[in-house]
N, C-alpha and C positions, 0 to 999 in steps of 0.2 A: 633428574630425568632418568629413571631406571628402566623404563620400557620405551621401545621405539614408538613414536607417534607419527601418524600420517599428516604430512604438511602439504599435501598436494592441493587441498581445498583452501581457498582464501577465507580469511575472516573479514567481516564487514569493515569498510573504511571507518576509522575512528575508534574501533574496538582494540582491546589490548589483552593479550594472554601472557601470563607469568608462569615460569617454571623454575624449580629450585636449582637445577644444574643441568649440564650436558656432559656427562662423563664419557670420554672416548673408551673404546674397547681395550686399548693398550695405551699406557702413559709413555711419554717420550723416553728413549733410552736405547741401549745396545742389547740385542737379543740373538739367540741362535735356536735353530730347530735341528734336532737329531732324529733321523729315521733309522730304525734298526730292524734287520731281517734275520731271525734265527734260522739256523741251518741244521739239517739232519745228516749225520754221517754214520753209516753202518747201523742204522736204526737207533742211533744215539743222538740226543738233542744237544747241539752246540750252542750254548747260551750266548757266547760272544758273537757268533754269526758275522754278518757284514753290516756296517753302519756308515752313514754319511752325515756330515754336519753342515748346515747352511747358516752363515751369519747374516743378520739383517739389522736395520736400524730404523726406529720410529723417530722422525725428526719433529721438533717443535722449538719455538723460540726459547732461548735460555739466557743470553746476555743482552739481547736487544730485540725489538720488534719492528716490523716494517711500518713506516708512517701511514701507509694506506690502511692499516688495521684500525686506525682511530676514526670513528664515524662522528663523534661529537664529544665535546668537553663542556662541562658546565660547573661554575659560571664561565661565560664566554671568554676565551683567551683575549687579553688586552682590554677587557671591558672595565667599567667602573659602575658600581651599583650598590643597592642596599641588600647585602647578602648575609646579614647577621643571622638569619633564620634558615640558612641553606646549608646542606651537606654536599660538598662537591662530588661529582660523579663523572665517570668516563664511559663511553659506549664503544664497544669493539665489534668489528665486523665478523670475526671468527667466534661463533657461539661456544666452541669448546675450549678456547684459549685459557681461561682461568683454571681449568681442570686438566690441562695436558701435562702438567707436572705435579709432583706430590710434595707437599710440605710435611704431611703426616701420613706415612705409609699405611697406618692402621685405619685411616678414614679417608677414602678417595673423594668424599664430598667436600673436603676442606680445600679451598683454592690456594694456589701458591702466590697469587698477586694481592697486593693491598694498595689502597690509595691513601696518601698522607699529605696533609696541608701544614705549611709552616709559615711563621713570620721570618723575615730576612735574618734577624739576629739569632734565630734558633739553628741555622745551618752554618757550618764552618765555611770559610772562603774557598771558592773553587775557581777554575779558570774561566767559567762562564759567569759573568757578573749579573746576568738576568735571573737565572734559576739556581745559581750557586753550585752548579755541578762541575765535575772534572772529567775530562775525556782521557782515557788511558787504554793500553792494550789489554786484551783478555788475559794474556800470559802474565803481565805485570800485576794485574789485580789478584790473580789466583795465588801469587807468591805471598801476599799478605804483608802486614807491617806489625812491628812490635807494639803492643798496647792497644791495638785496634781490633775490635770485634767485627768480623765479616762472615758472610755465608761460607760454609764448608761445602764446596761444589766439586763435582767430577766433570771435567770438560768432556763432552761427547765427541765422537770421532769426526763428525761433520763440522766441527767448530774450529776455525783457524785461530791459533793462539796469538797471531799477529793482528787479528781483527780488533776493531775498537769497541769500547763500551763506555757508558756514562755511569758515574758513581756520585753519590752524595755522602757527606760526612756530618755527623752531629754528635753532641755529647751523649753519654750514656743516660743522663737524666732526661734529656729531651726524647730519646728513643723510648724509654720505659714509660714516660708520661703520655705518649701519643700512639704508640704502635698498637694495633688490635691484638688481643690475646688469641691464643690458638683456638679456644672454644668460641670466640666471637667472629673469627674469619668466615665461618660457615654462613652467617647471615648477611654478609656485606657484598656478596656476588650472586647474581641470578641471571635468568634468561628472559628476554622479552620477545614476543612475536607480535608483529603488526602487519597491516596491509600496506605494501610499498607502492601500490598502483597509482596513488595520487601524490607521489613524491618525485622530485627531480631524479633523473637517472644518474647514478654516481657509483656504479659498482656494488649496489646494495644486494644483499642476499635475496634471491627471488622469492624465498619463502618468508622473508621478513624476520629472520632469527638474528638476535644480537645478544651478546653478553654485556652485562653492566656491572661495573665495580664502583661501589660507593665508599665514601670516606666516613670514618667514625668520629670526625671532628668538625664542628661547625666553622664556617668562615670567620676570620678574625677581623674585628672592626675596632674603631677608636673607642676608648672607655666611654661609658654612658655620659651624655651631656657634653662631650667634646666634639668639635668639628674636625674636619679633615678626613683622611682616608689611610688605610693600611694596605700595604702590598702583601698579597697572599701568593705563596709559591706551592704548587701542587706537583707531587711526583707519584707516578705509578711505579711501585718498587717490587722487586722479587724477594719473597721470604723463604724460598727454597734453601734448605740447609740451616735454617734459623729456629727450628722447632724447639730446641732446648731453652731458648731465651724468650719464648712467647708466653710467659707465665708471670703472674704478679709478684711472685717471690723469687724470680730468677736472680742469681748472684752474678752481677757484672762488675764486682769490685776490683777485679784484676785488669780491667780495661779502662782507658781514658776516653775513648770515642768509639762510635759505631759507623761502619761504612756499608752502604747498601747499593745494589745495582738499580739504576733508574732507567726504566724502559720507555717512559714518555713523561713530558712535563709541560706545564704552562703557568702563566702568572696572570693575575687580575688585581684590581683595586677594590676594596670593600669600604663603603662609607656609611655614615649614619642616615643621611637623607636619601631620598629617592633619586636614582640615576638611571643606569642602563638596564632596560627591561623590555620584554616583548611588547607589553602594552604601550610603553612610551614610544618605542620605534613605530608602532602601528599608528599612533596619533600623529607622529611627524610626517607620515606618508601623505597626509591630506591637510597638513597645517596651512599650506598656501591656498587651499581650495575651500576653506571654511568660510561660509557667509552666514551671519546670524546664528553662530554655534552649530551649524549643520553643513556637512560637506556637500558641495554642489556637484552631482554626478556629471554634469555637462562639462566640467572643468577637468575631467579625468581622461579625456580623449588624447590619443597620441598626435599632437600637433603643436605648432608654435602658439604662444599667446596671441590672441586676436587683437590687432591694433584698435585704438579708439576710433569711434565713428566721427568722421570729419565732414560728413554730409556732402561728399563729392562723388562723381561717377567713378573716378579712378580709385578713390579710397574704398568705395563699395565693392569694386572688382577685386581689389587686394584682400579685403576682409573675407570675401566669398572664397577666394582661392585658399587662404590660410585656414579658414574654417573647415575646408574640405581636405586639409592635410598636406597641402602643397608647400614647397619651399622655393624661394627665389635664389637660384644658384648661378654663378658666373658661367657663361657659355660663349664659345667662339664659333661663328658660322663658317661654312666651307669657303666663303669668300674672304675670310680673315677678319671680319668685324667682331669686336668684343662687345657683348651685351649680357643679358641675363635671360634665363628660361625657367619655366616652372617644372619642378620635379616632385614626384611623390613615390615613396617606396612601396613595397608589397604590403605594408601594414597601414591601413587607412582608417580614418575616423568615421567613415561612412561605408555603406555597402554599394560598390560600383555596379552599374547595370551590366550584366554579362554580355560579352561580345563573342561572336563566332569568327571574327576576322583573324587571318593568319598573315604573317609578314615574311617576305623573302629577303628583305634587307632592313637595316636599322632606319634608313632614310624613309622607307615606306611607312614606318610607325610614327614618324613625326606628326604632330598636330599643330596647325597654325591658327592662332586666334586673330582673325582678320580685324576684329573690332579694335583691339589694342595693339596689334602688331607684335605679338609675343608668341614664341614657340612653347609648346608643352612637350618636353622630351621624355616623359615618364616611360612610355612603352618602348621608345627607341633605346633608352638607357637599359631597360629590362632585357631587350634583345641582345645588346652588347654584353650585358652581364652574363647571360646564359652562354654566349659564345666564348667569353673569357674563361668561365668555369670549365666548359668542355675542353678548351685548348689546354688547360692545366691538368686535365685528367686523361693521361695517356691510355689507361685501360678502357675508359668510356669511348675514346676516339677509335680505338681498334675494334671495339664492338659495333660501333656505327658503321665502320668500313666493311666489316664482315657481314653485317646484316644487309647492307645495300648490295654487296656482291652476291650473296645467297639468293636474295629476292630477285635480282636481275636474271640469274641463271634459271630460276624456277619459272619466271614469266616466259623466257625463251623456250623452255621445254613445253610448257602448256600451249603456247602459240604454235609451235612446230607440230606437236602431236595432234592438235585439233584441225590443222590445215593440210598436213602432208597426206598425199594419196597412198603412201606406203604404210600407213597405220590404220587399223580398223577404226571406224568412227565410234567415238565415245562421247558421252556428255562430259562437260568440264568437271562435274562433281565426281565422275568415275575415274578420271585420269590421275594416276599417281605420279607426281612430279619427281619423286625420289627413285623411281624405278629405272634401272640401268638398261642399256640396249641388250646386254647379255641376258638379263632376267626376262626382258620382253621377248627375245628370240626363243628362249626356252619354252615359253607358253604357246608358241605357234608351231614349233617343230614337233610334230607328232609322228608315230610310227607309220601311219597311213600316208603322210606327206612324204616321208623318206622313200616309201615304196613307190609312190607315184613318180617321184623324181627319177628313181632307178629305172622304171618301166619306160619313161620318156626317152632315156638314152638308147634303148634298143629299137625304138620305133622309127620307121622311115619318115623323114621330115618332108612336108609338102614344100613345093617351090615357093619361095618368098614372093609375096604380092608386091606390086609396085605401089609404094606409099609416097605421096607427095608431102614432104615436111614443110611446115610453115612455122615461122618464129613468132611465138606469142609475145605480146607486150607484157613485160613483168609488172606486177602490181607495185604501187608505191609502198615501200616497207613502212614508212612513217605513218601513212594513212591506215595501212593494214593494222599496225599496232594500236593506233588510236581507236579505231573501230572495235578492235578486240577488247581493249580495256574499258570501253564504254558499255559493253554487254553486262547486264545485271547479274547473270550467272557467273561470269568471270570475276566480277567485283566481289561477289559473295564468297567465291572460292578463295580468292586472294586474301580477303579479310581473315578467313579461317587460318590460312597459312601464316600470315603476318602474326596473328595471335600466338601461333605455336613456335615461332622462331625469334620472338622479340622479348622474351621474358626478362632478360638482363637489362634491356633498355627501359622497360616499364618499371623495373625496380629502381633504376636511377631516377626516373622521372617522379616516382612517388616520393623519394627523398627530397627531390628539388621542390616539390609542391609543399613540403613541410619545412622548406628553407634551410635544410641542413648544410648545403654547400654555399649558401648565399652569404657574402661578407656582411658583417654587422653594419658597416658604413653605408651599404646599399639599402639596408632596412631602416636605419635611423641616420639620415644624412646630416643632422644637426643635433647635438646633444642638448640644445635648449628645449627640444621636444621632450627630453627625458632627463630632467635635472637630478642632482643628488637627492636621495630620500624621496622618491616619487613612485607612484603607481599609475600606469597608463594603459587604457584599453584600446583595442583595435579590431577591425575586420581584416581578413586576408583577401587581398585583391587578386582574384583568379585571372583577370585580364593581364595583370603584370606577370603572373606565373606563366601563362600561355605564351606571351611574347618572349619570355626568357627561354622557354622550351623551343620556340621557333629558332632563336639564335643558336641554341645548343645543337640543334639538328640541321643546321644550315650547311654542313660540310658534305662534300661528295655529290652535290647536285650539279652535275656538269653537262647535262643534256636534257632535251625535252622529255626523253623517256624516263630519265631519273627523276625529273620534276613530277611527271604523272604518277610514278610509283610512290614518291614521297607524299604527294597529296592524298593518295589512297591509304597509305600505311599510317601516317601520323595520327589521325583520329582514333584508329584502332589501338595504338600503343598508349595514347593518352587515356582512353577509356579503361584500359587494363591497369594503368597506373592509379587512376582514381579508385579502383576497386581495392588496391593494395595499401592505401594511405593508412588505414587503421591498423594494418598488420605490421607496420614498421616498428612501432613501439613494442609489439610482441616479439619481434625478432631480436631486439636489443635486450629486453629484460627477461625473455623466456617465460613471461606470464601469458597464460591463455586469455584471449579476448573473445567474448561471446558475440558482441554486436560488431559485425564487419561491414555493415551497410555504408556505402560511400556517403560522405557528408555533403549535403547541398550547400551549406554555409560553414565556413570556418572562422572562428574569432578567438580572441585571447587577450593576454596582457603581458606587459613588461614591468618587472619590479626591480628597481635599482635602489638598494638599501643595505645598510648594515644588518638588517634582519636576515637577509639571504646569507651573508657571511657568517652570522652567528648561528643560524639554523639552516644549513644548506639542504636538508631534507624536509623542509617546511611542508606541512600537510595542507593540501588544497582541495576544497570541495566547492563545486559550482552547481547551481540549480537554476532551472528556468522559471518562468512565471507560474507554472503549474506545479512547482515543487519537485520536478523530476530532476534526478542527478544526471549531469552531463558527463560524457566520456572525455578524458584527457587523451589527446592523440600525440602530443609532444610536450615534454617539459624538461628543460635542460638549463644548466648553469653556463651562461655565455662568458661569465667572468666571476671572480669570487663574490662579488656583490650584485650580480645581474642575473635575473631569472627570466626565461622565456617560457610561456605556457600557451598552448593552443588547444581549443575545445572543438568538438564536432558540431556544436550548435552555438546559439547566442545565449550567454548567461543573464539571468535577472539579478543574481547576487553571487558573490564569491566569498568564501570563508577561508581565512588563513588561521592555522592553529599550530602551536608548538608540536613538533613531531613526537609521536608516542614513545619512540625509542629514546628520546632525550628528556623525558619527564624527570624533574629533579626531586630530591628528597629534602625534608626539613620539617619545620613546625610552623604554625600560624603565628599571628601577632601576639597571641597569649602564651606562646611556648607549648602549644598542645599538638599532639598527633591526632589526625582524624581517623576514627575507627570506621572501617568499611566492611560491608557484608561479604562473607566468604561461603555462606550456606545457601544452597538452592532452595527456593521456596517462594513465598509471596513477595519478598524483597529482591530487587535485582542485584545480581552479583556486582560488587563494587560500590553499591549505594552507601552513602554516608549514614552511619547509625549513631554516632556520638563522637566524643573526643576524650582525651586523657592528657593531663599535664605531665610532661616529661622533662621540661627545662624551665628554670626560673630565669627569665631574660634580665632580671635585675641582679642576679648573682647571689641572692640571699639564701636560697634553699638548694640542697643537693639534688633532690628528686632523682632522676635517672642519669645523672652525670657522675663522673669519677670523683668530683668534689664540688662544693658550692663555688660558683664563679668559673668553673672549668668549662671549656668548649668541647670536651671529649665525652662521648657517650659511654655509659657503663652498661654494656649489653649483658655481661655476666649471666648466661642462662642458668647457672646453678645458684644464683643469689635471689632471695625473695624481693629485694628492692632493685634488682637489675631491670633493664629495659625490656628484656624478653618476657620475663614473668609478669611485669606490669602490663604489657600489651595483652598477654594471654588473659589476665583477669578482666581487663577492660572489655575485651571482645566477648567473653562469656557473659559479663554483666549487661552487654548490649545485644544479647540473644544471637550472637554470631561467633560461637566458640571455634577455635582453629580446628581443622580436621585432625582426628585422632588425639585431640587435646594438646597438641604440641605445635608451637610456631616453627615454620620452616622459612627458608630464605625467600621463597616466593610470596608467602603470606605476610612476612615481615616487610618486604618491599612495598606491598599494597598499602599497609598501614602508614608507612613513612613517606608516601608520595605527596607532593604538593599538587594541587589541582592545576590543570593546564589552562593557559590563556588562549583565547581565540578572538578574532575580530571579523566582522562581516562588512564587506564593501558592496554597496548597491551599484550595479552596472548601470550605464546610461542608456542601455538598449531600449 
């Protein structure tokens, strides 16, 4: 990437853009700036003049990287699968990271990072038995050891020599057989850009930029025809300071071993038969819901399994309740009796009839089934949940208190100004409740009034008239206030004021309606509703949410006046919160959302699966019956294997696919790379145009490997039989020659990608 590109506009969901690199303006290191000012003395130029020097430092990872930098590793850490045709890769959040340091000062496009995969026996023993690494201090590592080849590095000023780093050790033969050569490194790192709008929020770059480092060695599996599995150990290593040894003819005869810095690592098991894969996990999601080889959408609701029909009235009532998403939970009445009650969380398998009811207490929200003598505590529990969440949020509580205090003072001012004989009569709409007495006085004290007051002092006063004073019966203040608040013009004015002073409260309510502060145990009260490896759809119950908000806003209502103001203000705040629901995701991600229309219906799904753990940024696309794409208004990882997603409408189908930033590299079952179009024209960019054999999976021919039977690619851009030139010839033969006739890291990545897997689930709506 040599020229700055505008990333403010999103690309369509599902599309992918590839770039060769993202080279920072300055590589990491210590720098200084010297400013010099020549001086003239007696018309003579003093070249020395005055100068000042400012030292500064450009920092970048050198001996370790933050774990948060790693977005994805493939094959999935800890997994077991058929990976013989896969080149491991790692996705990093920082798009510039592979180019922030230099392994070759003469070519800044060469990355300093490489990904290497090993069998256990190829690495020397370390203190970590899993990845065979050793943890040491940076200072001790830099001192080196006799007979050990390691990077020649200069520790930068911001690096603590007592800080820790991880290293791996291998024989010189293993190093030379597997490390990418200097001219090959260029092709093994690139930049990907995707649309992250349909992915779970996890600190992703808002422009969807990621750096990807691929391995030059295929995953290691048991020899052909043998069963079992082989442990693969992958390390992201630094090659800074190793330039002189990244050549085929490099002389390492004076060394017995090589020690490299490991910045990230993981392990997995590779086997001959089919194992851990995206498609396999997708099949497992509905394995228990398959009837006659077809998944029954009605079994994908978030609810308990419906009991068998026993043809009794009681059984029918229980079946109806459970079908509607209720749970029988232990409950103790206020009189001390232990029984059970029905409860349903905010995620329901049906769309409840909207209610406008509001509840002052939890008991007021209890529903008693007289036919069967059982309480429904759903809304009462929602009310208490809202109250508990509010009590735990000191900031929200202070804002509620301040809001009630401010609104109370404003109402008093409006009432006083509109009824006091000492103020000019104004309509409620014209009264400024924020105007002070001083400001009001300044508007009525004019020069003419001052002159009139002065003249009055010099005039002879008439004899006072005999006035008979009578004591008027003061009006009932409670009735006066009630009458005042019942006026339509007063209510309209107060609604405007409430909207202007309750912005923070409506923000909190918008997040509550998207269930951000709601404990998972209140959403799913029994994990039998959401077993391991399952997908469950739901509607969001707005009645539950409203009851929860009633509970959260139940504080500070200590008088009839406060109750009247609460009843007037709450609908206004809730309406404002409804308008903000779609904007919450925009606030979190920084991504602009065009459609901010409040959703009439919210629905979604919960996905509990290793699929989430393996692909945390899983791409989600939902469409309605008319094939319109729905907006995602919340998608979050509630646990490493648990994903919550909420839409602004009801989907007809939902598609899950591997995230574009995690697309893996490799060959097909025949050992071929797929040739994809890179030329604009009648064929779409990325369209498959043909294929070319690059690896003999039987190990009989060398093709584009370093040797027959080798797992290491022979990229060798300068060799006729190297992978780079082989791909260039195949692309030209398939009428899609690489731009400018030369393969770059971006076009190389496109040719080596394996197609993504996707699965479509039919919603039961």
